[in-house]
C-alpha positions as protocol buffer text, in pm:
chain_id: "A"
residue {
  index: 1
  type: MET
  ca { x: 10446 y: 4509 z: 9075 }
}
residue {
  index: 2
  type: MET
  ca { x: 10469 y: 4881 z: 9148 }
}
residue {
  index: 3
  type: ASP
  ca { x: 10849 y: 4855 z: 9187 }
}
residue {
  index: 4
  type: ARG
  ca { x: 10875 y: 4711 z: 8836 }
}
residue {
  index: 5
  type: LYS
  ca { x: 10678 y: 5004 z: 8692 }
}
residue {
  index: 6
  type: ILE
  ca { x: 10891 y: 5257 z: 8879 }
}
residue {
  index: 7
  type: THR
  ca { x: 11206 y: 5083 z: 8754 }
}
residue {
  index: 8
  type: LEU
  ca { x: 11081 y: 5089 z: 8394 }
}
residue {
  index: 9
  type: VAL
  ca { x: 10996 y: 5460 z: 8420 }
}
residue {
  index: 10
  type: CYS
  ca { x: 11345 y: 5531 z: 8554 }
}
residue {
  index: 11
  type: ILE
  ca { x: 11499 y: 5335 z: 8266 }
}
residue {
  index: 12
  type: PHE
  ca { x: 11284 y: 5530 z: 8018 }
}
residue {
  index: 13
  type: ILE
  ca { x: 11385 y: 5865 z: 8167 }
}
residue {
  index: 14
  type: ALA
  ca { x: 11750 y: 5755 z: 8172 }
}
residue {
  index: 15
  type: GLY
  ca { x: 11730 y: 5667 z: 7803 }
}
residue {
  index: 16
  type: LEU
  ca { x: 11590 y: 6010 z: 7720 }
}
residue {
  index: 17
  type: PHE
  ca { x: 11910 y: 6166 z: 7853 }
}
residue {
  index: 18
  type: ILE
  ca { x: 12175 y: 5899 z: 7797 }
}
residue {
  index: 19
  type: ILE
  ca { x: 12109 y: 5830 z: 7429 }
}
residue {
  index: 20
  type: PRO
  ca { x: 12137 y: 6196 z: 7315 }
}
residue {
  index: 21
  type: GLY
  ca { x: 12438 y: 6236 z: 7543 }
}
residue {
  index: 22
  type: LEU
  ca { x: 12606 y: 5944 z: 7370 }
}
residue {
  index: 23
  type: ILE
  ca { x: 12515 y: 6065 z: 7021 }
}
residue {
  index: 24
  type: PHE
  ca { x: 12635 y: 6422 z: 7073 }
}
residue {
  index: 25
  type: ASN
  ca { x: 12927 y: 6334 z: 7306 }
}
residue {
  index: 26
  type: LEU
  ca { x: 12784 y: 6539 z: 7593 }
}
residue {
  index: 27
  type: PRO
  ca { x: 12839 y: 6347 z: 7915 }
}
residue {
  index: 28
  type: ILE
  ca { x: 12687 y: 6626 z: 8125 }
}
residue {
  index: 29
  type: ILE
  ca { x: 12349 y: 6555 z: 7961 }
}
residue {
  index: 30
  type: ALA
  ca { x: 12399 y: 6183 z: 8013 }
}
residue {
  index: 31
  type: LEU
  ca { x: 12466 y: 6254 z: 8381 }
}
residue {
  index: 32
  type: PHE
  ca { x: 12094 y: 6323 z: 8436 }
}
residue {
  index: 33
  type: GLY
  ca { x: 12015 y: 5988 z: 8279 }
}
residue {
  index: 34
  type: VAL
  ca { x: 12275 y: 5810 z: 8490 }
}
residue {
  index: 35
  type: ILE
  ca { x: 12116 y: 5957 z: 8803 }
}
residue {
  index: 36
  type: ALA
  ca { x: 11772 y: 5836 z: 8691 }
}
residue {
  index: 37
  type: ASP
  ca { x: 11922 y: 5497 z: 8602 }
}
residue {
  index: 38
  type: PHE
  ca { x: 12086 y: 5467 z: 8945 }
}
residue {
  index: 39
  type: LEU
  ca { x: 11764 y: 5536 z: 9142 }
}
residue {
  index: 40
  type: PRO
  ca { x: 11626 y: 5178 z: 9122 }
}
residue {
  index: 41
  type: LEU
  ca { x: 11958 y: 5043 z: 9248 }
}
residue {
  index: 42
  type: MET
  ca { x: 11987 y: 5301 z: 9524 }
}
residue {
  index: 43
  type: PHE
  ca { x: 11633 y: 5262 z: 9659 }
}
residue {
  index: 44
  type: GLY
  ca { x: 11611 y: 4885 z: 9614 }
}
residue {
  index: 45
  type: TRP
  ca { x: 11328 y: 4893 z: 9360 }
}
residue {
  index: 46
  type: LEU
  ca { x: 11529 y: 4675 z: 9125 }
}
residue {
  index: 47
  type: LYS
  ca { x: 11577 y: 4406 z: 9389 }
}
residue {
  index: 48
  type: LYS
  ca { x: 11205 y: 4402 z: 9474 }
}
residue {
  index: 49
  type: ALA
  ca { x: 11098 y: 4409 z: 9109 }
}
residue {
  index: 50
  type: PHE
  ca { x: 11334 y: 4143 z: 8975 }
}
residue {
  index: 51
  type: VAL
  ca { x: 11380 y: 3866 z: 9227 }
}
residue {
  index: 52
  type: MET
  ca { x: 11435 y: 3613 z: 8949 }
}
residue {
  index: 53
  type: MET
  ca { x: 11755 y: 3771 z: 8808 }
}
residue {
  index: 54
  type: SER
  ca { x: 11970 y: 3477 z: 8694 }
}
residue {
  index: 55
  type: PHE
  ca { x: 12318 y: 3618 z: 8757 }
}
residue {
  index: 56
  type: PRO
  ca { x: 12303 y: 3899 z: 9016 }
}
residue {
  index: 57
  type: LEU
  ca { x: 12681 y: 3900 z: 9075 }
}
residue {
  index: 58
  type: ALA
  ca { x: 12755 y: 3927 z: 8703 }
}
residue {
  index: 59
  type: PHE
  ca { x: 12494 y: 4203 z: 8674 }
}
residue {
  index: 60
  type: GLY
  ca { x: 12658 y: 4391 z: 8962 }
}
residue {
  index: 61
  type: ILE
  ca { x: 13000 y: 4365 z: 8800 }
}
residue {
  index: 62
  type: VAL
  ca { x: 12867 y: 4493 z: 8468 }
}
residue {
  index: 63
  type: VAL
  ca { x: 12687 y: 4782 z: 8641 }
}
residue {
  index: 64
  type: PHE
  ca { x: 13009 y: 4871 z: 8825 }
}
residue {
  index: 65
  type: PHE
  ca { x: 13208 y: 4887 z: 8502 }
}
residue {
  index: 66
  type: THR
  ca { x: 12926 y: 5077 z: 8330 }
}
residue {
  index: 67
  type: TYR
  ca { x: 12941 y: 5356 z: 8586 }
}
residue {
  index: 68
  type: LEU
  ca { x: 13322 y: 5340 z: 8594 }
}
residue {
  index: 69
  type: PHE
  ca { x: 13338 y: 5403 z: 8218 }
}
residue {
  index: 70
  type: PHE
  ca { x: 13086 y: 5685 z: 8258 }
}
residue {
  index: 71
  type: VAL
  ca { x: 13298 y: 5855 z: 8525 }
}
residue {
  index: 72
  type: VAL
  ca { x: 13607 y: 5826 z: 8304 }
}
residue {
  index: 73
  type: TRP
  ca { x: 13409 y: 5969 z: 8010 }
}
residue {
  index: 74
  type: LEU
  ca { x: 13269 y: 6251 z: 8227 }
}
residue {
  index: 75
  type: PHE
  ca { x: 13591 y: 6363 z: 8396 }
}
residue {
  index: 76
  type: GLY
  ca { x: 13859 y: 6239 z: 8159 }
}
residue {
  index: 77
  type: PRO
  ca { x: 13933 y: 6327 z: 7801 }
}
residue {
  index: 78
  type: ARG
  ca { x: 13637 y: 6283 z: 7570 }
}
residue {
  index: 79
  type: LEU
  ca { x: 13760 y: 5951 z: 7435 }
}
residue {
  index: 80
  type: MET
  ca { x: 13530 y: 5778 z: 7196 }
}
residue {
  index: 81
  type: SER
  ca { x: 13626 y: 5441 z: 7341 }
}
residue {
  index: 82
  type: MET
  ca { x: 13494 y: 5535 z: 7688 }
}
residue {
  index: 83
  type: ARG
  ca { x: 13172 y: 5663 z: 7536 }
}
residue {
  index: 84
  type: ILE
  ca { x: 13126 y: 5345 z: 7334 }
}
residue {
  index: 85
  type: LEU
  ca { x: 13209 y: 5120 z: 7630 }
}
residue {
  index: 86
  type: PHE
  ca { x: 12967 y: 5309 z: 7853 }
}
residue {
  index: 87
  type: GLY
  ca { x: 12692 y: 5298 z: 7589 }
}
residue {
  index: 88
  type: GLU
  ca { x: 12735 y: 4929 z: 7517 }
}
residue {
  index: 89
  type: LEU
  ca { x: 12738 y: 4827 z: 7881 }
}
residue {
  index: 90
  type: TRP
  ca { x: 12445 y: 5055 z: 7964 }
}
residue {
  index: 91
  type: PHE
  ca { x: 12236 y: 4893 z: 7690 }
}
residue {
  index: 92
  type: LEU
  ca { x: 12341 y: 4551 z: 7822 }
}
residue {
  index: 93
  type: THR
  ca { x: 12220 y: 4641 z: 8173 }
}
residue {
  index: 94
  type: VAL
  ca { x: 11892 y: 4774 z: 8032 }
}
residue {
  index: 95
  type: ILE
  ca { x: 11833 y: 4448 z: 7848 }
}
residue {
  index: 96
  type: ALA
  ca { x: 11916 y: 4251 z: 8164 }
}
residue {
  index: 97
  type: ARG
  ca { x: 11664 y: 4456 z: 8362 }
}
residue {
  index: 98
  type: LEU
  ca { x: 11389 y: 4423 z: 8103 }
}
residue {
  index: 99
  type: THR
  ca { x: 11404 y: 4046 z: 8074 }
}
């Protein structure tokens, strides 16, 4: 139960940085949110908190592409398409983790 709370706090902190970063096209601000969002995956809190995830492979693939689009947005040209793809997939992963 504690892992679920830690995961939700990390998602909340990530949202505080990612959403303004998306709105103002500032990926460096969103980077702090991405780090907070990655903590539950890195430390295994997500696995302990959500054993009942229906499609873990599909979730992993979506998370991979989410971070891939973020890296392209961060280091590449500030393309709106990369920002939108990152934002959409990030929201999709948040919804998957909250259900």
